[in-house]
C-alpha positions as CSV (number, residue, x, y, z in Angstrom):
1,M,-22.8,168.2,3.0
2,A,-21.3,168.3,-0.2
3,N,-21.3,165.5,-2.3
4,L,-17.9,164.4,-4.8
5,K,-19.3,166.5,-7.6
6,Q,-20.1,169.3,-5.9
7,L,-16.6,169.1,-3.8
8,A,-14.9,168.6,-7.5
9,Q,-16.6,171.4,-9.1
10,S,-15.5,174.1,-6.1
11,L,-12.4,172.8,-6.2
12,G,-11.6,172.8,-10.4
13,L,-10.5,169.6,-10.8
14,S,-12.2,166.2,-12.0
15,I,-14.2,164.4,-10.1
16,T,-11.5,161.5,-11.0
17,T,-8.5,163.7,-9.4
18,V,-10.8,164.3,-6.2
19,S,-11.3,160.2,-5.5
20,R,-8.1,159.4,-6.2
21,A,-6.8,162.4,-4.2
22,L,-9.0,161.4,-1.2
23,D,-7.9,157.6,-1.5
24,G,-4.3,158.5,-1.2
25,Y,-2.9,157.7,-4.7
26,S,0.6,158.7,-5.7
27,D,-0.3,159.9,-9.0
28,V,-2.4,162.9,-7.2
29,S,0.5,165.2,-6.0
30,A,0.8,165.7,-2.4
31,A,0.2,169.5,-2.7
32,T,-3.1,168.9,-4.5
33,R,-4.0,165.6,-1.9
34,E,-3.9,168.1,1.2
35,R,-5.7,170.7,-0.9
36,V,-8.4,168.2,-1.6
37,R,-8.2,166.8,2.2
38,E,-8.7,170.5,3.7
39,A,-11.6,171.3,1.2
40,A,-13.7,167.7,1.7
41,E,-13.1,168.6,5.9
42,K,-14.7,172.1,5.1
43,A,-17.4,170.8,3.3
44,G,-18.0,168.3,5.6
45,Y,-17.7,165.8,2.7
46,R,-17.6,162.4,3.9
47,P,-16.7,159.7,1.2
48,N,-19.1,156.7,0.5
49,A,-17.5,153.9,2.4
50,S,-18.7,150.2,0.4
51,A,-17.7,152.5,-2.9
52,R,-14.0,153.5,-1.3
53,R,-13.9,150.0,0.1
54,L,-14.0,149.0,-3.8
55,R,-11.7,151.8,-5.0
56,K,-9.0,150.2,-2.5
57,Q,-9.5,146.6,-3.2
58,R,-9.1,147.6,-7.4
59,A,-8.8,145.2,-9.8
60,E,-8.6,147.9,-12.4
61,L,-11.0,146.2,-14.7
62,V,-14.5,147.5,-16.1
63,A,-16.1,144.1,-17.7
64,V,-19.2,144.8,-20.6
65,T,-21.0,141.6,-21.3
66,L,-22.1,140.9,-25.0
67,P,-24.1,137.9,-26.3
68,S,-22.3,136.8,-29.7
69,D,-22.6,134.1,-32.0
70,P,-19.8,132.0,-33.5
71,G,-17.3,134.4,-35.2
72,H,-19.0,137.7,-34.1
73,I,-20.0,140.1,-31.7
74,G,-22.3,142.3,-31.9
75,P,-24.5,144.1,-32.1
76,P,-21.7,146.1,-33.9
77,H,-22.9,149.8,-33.1
78,F,-22.1,149.5,-29.7
79,L,-18.1,148.2,-30.9
80,D,-17.3,151.9,-31.8
81,M,-18.2,153.3,-28.4
82,L,-16.5,150.6,-26.6
83,S,-13.4,151.4,-28.2
84,G,-14.0,155.6,-27.2
85,C,-15.2,154.1,-23.7
86,A,-12.0,151.8,-23.1
87,E,-9.7,154.8,-24.3
88,H,-10.9,156.7,-21.5
89,L,-10.8,154.4,-18.4
90,A,-7.5,154.0,-19.8
91,S,-6.5,157.3,-18.8
92,A,-7.8,156.8,-15.4
93,G,-6.1,153.6,-15.0
94,L,-8.6,151.1,-15.6
95,N,-9.2,148.4,-18.2
96,L,-11.9,147.6,-20.5
97,V,-12.9,143.7,-21.0
98,I,-15.6,142.6,-23.5
99,A,-16.7,139.2,-22.2
100,P,-18.3,137.5,-25.0
101,V,-21.7,135.3,-23.9
102,P,-21.4,132.2,-25.6
103,R,-24.8,130.8,-26.5
104,G,-27.2,129.1,-24.3
105,E,-25.0,130.8,-21.2
106,S,-26.5,133.8,-19.2
107,E,-25.7,137.4,-19.2
108,V,-26.2,136.9,-15.0
109,E,-23.9,134.2,-14.5
110,I,-21.1,135.6,-16.3
111,C,-21.7,139.3,-14.4
112,R,-22.1,136.8,-10.9
113,R,-18.7,135.4,-11.9
114,F,-16.8,138.5,-12.1
115,V,-18.7,140.4,-9.2
116,D,-18.1,137.6,-6.4
117,G,-15.1,136.9,-7.6
118,R,-13.6,140.4,-7.4
119,R,-12.3,140.2,-10.7
120,V,-13.8,144.2,-11.6
121,D,-14.6,147.6,-10.2
122,A,-17.6,147.9,-12.3
123,M,-20.0,146.9,-15.0
124,L,-21.1,147.9,-18.2
125,L,-24.6,146.8,-19.4
126,V,-26.0,147.0,-22.8
127,R,-29.0,146.3,-24.6
128,T,-31.3,146.3,-21.2
129,K,-34.6,144.7,-20.6
130,R,-37.5,145.8,-19.6
131,R,-37.2,143.9,-16.4
132,D,-33.2,143.2,-16.3
133,E,-32.3,140.6,-14.1
134,R,-28.5,141.8,-14.6
135,V,-29.1,145.3,-13.3
136,E,-31.0,143.3,-10.2
137,F,-28.2,141.3,-9.6
138,L,-25.9,144.0,-9.7
139,Q,-28.5,146.1,-7.3
140,S,-28.3,143.6,-5.1
141,R,-24.2,143.0,-4.9
142,G,-23.6,147.2,-4.2
143,I,-21.4,147.2,-7.5
144,P,-20.6,149.9,-9.6
145,F,-22.4,149.8,-13.1
146,V,-24.2,151.9,-16.0
147,T,-26.7,150.4,-18.9
148,N,-26.7,151.5,-22.6
149,G,-30.3,151.9,-22.0
150,R,-33.5,152.2,-19.2
151,T,-34.8,149.8,-17.7
152,E,-38.4,149.6,-15.7
153,S,-36.4,149.4,-12.5
154,L,-38.0,150.8,-9.3
155,E,-34.3,151.2,-8.3
156,P,-32.6,154.3,-9.9
157,H,-29.5,153.4,-11.7
158,A,-26.9,154.9,-13.6
159,Y,-27.4,154.8,-17.5
160,I,-27.4,156.7,-21.1
161,D,-30.1,156.0,-23.2
162,G,-31.9,157.8,-26.9
163,D,-35.3,159.2,-26.5
164,G,-36.7,156.5,-28.4
165,F,-40.4,157.0,-27.9
166,A,-40.1,160.5,-29.5
167,G,-37.8,158.9,-32.5
168,F,-40.0,156.8,-33.5
169,L,-43.2,159.0,-33.2
170,A,-41.5,162.1,-35.2
171,A,-40.3,159.5,-37.9
172,T,-43.8,158.2,-38.2
173,R,-45.5,161.6,-38.2
174,R,-42.6,162.7,-41.1
175,F,-44.1,159.8,-42.8
176,Q,-48.2,160.9,-42.2
177,A,-47.1,164.5,-43.4
178,T,-45.8,163.4,-47.0
179,G,-49.3,161.3,-47.6
180,H,-48.3,157.9,-46.1
181,R,-51.6,156.5,-44.2
182,R,-50.1,152.5,-44.1
183,I,-47.0,153.1,-42.3
184,G,-45.9,149.6,-40.5
185,H,-43.4,149.2,-37.8
186,I,-40.6,146.3,-38.0
187,A,-40.0,146.0,-33.7
188,G,-37.8,144.2,-32.1
189,P,-38.2,142.0,-28.8
190,Q,-40.5,143.5,-27.1
191,E,-38.7,141.9,-23.5
192,Y,-36.1,144.8,-24.7
193,Y,-36.3,148.5,-23.3
194,F,-35.3,149.9,-26.6
195,A,-37.9,147.7,-28.8
196,H,-40.6,148.5,-26.6
197,V,-40.3,152.6,-26.2
198,R,-39.6,152.4,-30.0
199,R,-42.8,150.3,-30.6
200,M,-44.8,152.9,-28.4
201,G,-43.8,155.7,-30.1
202,W,-44.9,154.5,-33.8
203,Q,-48.1,153.8,-32.3
204,A,-49.0,156.8,-30.4
205,A,-47.9,158.6,-34.0
206,M,-51.0,155.9,-35.2
207,D,-53.0,156.6,-32.2
208,D,-52.9,160.2,-32.6
209,A,-53.5,160.3,-36.2
210,G,-57.0,158.2,-36.1
211,L,-54.8,155.5,-37.9
212,G,-55.2,151.6,-37.2
213,S,-51.8,150.3,-36.0
214,D,-52.4,146.7,-36.7
215,L,-49.2,146.8,-39.3
216,C,-46.6,145.3,-36.5
217,A,-44.4,142.7,-37.1
218,E,-41.7,141.9,-34.1
219,R,-39.0,139.6,-34.8
220,A,-35.3,138.8,-33.4
221,P,-33.5,142.6,-33.8
222,T,-30.9,141.2,-37.3
223,E,-31.1,141.2,-40.7
224,Q,-33.1,138.2,-41.1
225,G,-35.5,139.3,-38.7
226,G,-36.1,142.1,-40.5
227,Y,-36.3,140.5,-43.3
228,L,-39.1,137.9,-42.1
229,A,-40.6,140.7,-40.6
230,A,-41.1,142.5,-43.9
231,L,-42.1,139.3,-45.9
232,D,-44.6,139.1,-43.3
233,L,-46.4,143.0,-43.4
234,L,-45.9,142.7,-47.4
235,R,-47.8,139.8,-47.8
236,R,-50.8,141.1,-45.3
237,P,-54.0,142.2,-48.0
238,S,-53.2,146.1,-47.1
239,R,-49.5,146.1,-47.1
240,P,-47.8,149.1,-45.7
241,S,-46.3,152.2,-48.2
242,A,-43.7,152.6,-45.6
243,L,-41.8,150.8,-42.5
244,V,-39.9,152.4,-39.5
245,C,-37.5,149.6,-38.5
246,A,-36.6,149.5,-34.5
247,T,-32.7,148.6,-35.6
248,D,-30.8,149.5,-39.0
249,E,-30.1,145.8,-39.1
250,M,-33.6,145.2,-39.3
251,A,-34.1,147.7,-41.6
252,I,-31.1,146.4,-44.1
253,G,-33.0,143.0,-43.9
254,A,-36.5,144.8,-44.8
255,L,-34.8,146.4,-48.3
256,R,-33.8,142.9,-49.3
257,A,-37.0,141.9,-48.7
258,L,-38.7,145.0,-50.8
259,R,-36.5,144.0,-53.7
260,E,-37.9,140.8,-53.5
261,I,-41.4,142.1,-54.6
262,D,-43.3,143.9,-57.4
263,G,-43.9,147.3,-56.3
264,G,-41.0,147.0,-53.2
265,D,-39.2,149.9,-54.6
266,H,-42.3,152.5,-54.1
267,I,-41.7,151.4,-50.2
268,S,-39.9,153.9,-48.1
269,V,-37.7,152.9,-45.2
270,V,-36.4,154.6,-41.8
271,G,-33.9,152.2,-39.2
272,H,-32.1,153.6,-36.4
273,D,-28.7,153.5,-35.3
274,D,-27.1,154.7,-38.0
275,L,-24.8,152.1,-38.7
276,P,-21.6,152.9,-41.4
277,I,-23.0,150.1,-43.9
278,G,-26.1,152.1,-44.2
279,A,-24.6,154.6,-46.4
280,Y,-24.0,151.9,-49.2
281,T,-27.3,149.9,-49.2
282,S,-29.3,150.4,-52.2
283,P,-30.8,152.2,-51.5
284,S,-28.9,154.1,-49.0
285,L,-30.4,154.2,-46.0
286,S,-32.4,156.9,-44.1
287,T,-31.9,156.8,-40.2
288,M,-32.1,157.4,-36.5
289,R,-29.2,158.2,-34.0
290,M,-29.0,159.6,-30.5
291,T,-27.4,162.8,-30.0
292,G,-24.4,163.5,-28.0
293,E,-20.7,163.7,-28.7
294,N,-18.2,161.1,-28.2
295,L,-20.7,158.3,-26.2
296,G,-17.6,156.1,-25.3
297,A,-16.1,158.9,-23.4
298,S,-19.6,160.0,-22.0
299,F,-20.0,156.1,-20.4
300,A,-16.3,156.3,-19.3
301,S,-17.2,159.2,-17.2
302,L,-20.7,158.1,-15.4
303,L,-18.7,154.9,-14.9
304,L,-16.0,156.6,-12.8
305,R,-18.1,158.6,-11.3
306,A,-20.1,156.0,-9.8
307,I,-17.1,154.0,-8.9
308,A,-16.6,157.1,-7.1
309,G,-19.8,156.9,-4.8
310,E,-22.0,159.1,-6.6
311,P,-25.8,158.5,-6.0
312,A,-27.1,156.5,-9.4
313,A,-30.2,159.0,-9.7
314,E,-27.4,161.7,-10.4
315,L,-25.9,159.5,-13.2
316,Q,-28.7,159.5,-15.7
317,E,-28.6,161.2,-19.0
318,L,-31.4,161.0,-21.6
319,H,-30.2,161.9,-25.1
320,A,-32.5,163.8,-28.1
321,I,-32.5,161.6,-31.1
322,E,-31.8,163.1,-34.9
323,F,-32.4,162.2,-38.3
324,V,-29.8,161.4,-40.8
325,D,-31.8,161.8,-44.2
326,R,-30.4,159.5,-47.0
327,D,-32.6,158.1,-49.7
328,S,-34.9,155.0,-48.5
329,H,-37.8,157.3,-46.2
330,R,-37.8,159.2,-49.9
331,R,-39.1,156.7,-52.3
332,P,-41.7,157.5,-55.1
333,Y,-45.3,157.4,-52.4
334,V,-48.0,155.0,-54.4
335,A,-51.6,156.1,-53.0
336,A,-53.9,153.5,-52.4
């Protein structure tokens, strides 16, 4: 029996067009609707009943919850992705709504209001935790969703993520190859999946080289968090000669800390996320980023496929990490 993706490929049509044709939407021509219906009947395709019911009762909204501070919606690198996602969802008749989560409120409660109130057709989740209550809730309700990042959920769910373990393993080995031995890691909170796998990549490289992995400081994934973590590491008896930072925001905070200490201009730094501001720091920030063209469109595509009822296990993308070399990782190395 064919699934929706196979049916669409056999017809040379998009998954969205086939799904809307089967649901009888008037924006698909009568001839195309009939061709799709005949092909589905011949292939033995049976639409997912719950997904079809959701599509018939469309709210025409996809919601994304974003933690926020007063006057600030972040993290900033999500906003470009959300803009591209919104543009592509709009072409399918769906609007993307950003729901800031005020300090002190629970994201899962906001998810509950959207889902139980039938206000959305699907949800997009960012900055996933290893054990993520939002994911568990949406799975229990059967609502389509896609996450920006993986979790440790035993039940498959749709996601797009970068291979943080491989990226931080490679970044640490690059420093080792140029003579660094005291390579510190500025880590994000370990309940977040991205922070955990990035730390594990750094630690694996240190362990493989027979080097100690004690130069690690964990703080909030912000500029202030990076600043405080760097000061912690720099005050230790044997301070690092290089810093691998979980995010660009933390790396920018670390650069600020390095300006406050003697010899800070000899400590190399690399971040992750490729924030535009990184090109204008002093020194300019070397960083990493997830590969892939137009990630916003990729998220929109997965959301539409999830709404159409495709199995979550078929909606998972793990992207390689690439380096963006500027100046901060090339600072003059001074041997101990």
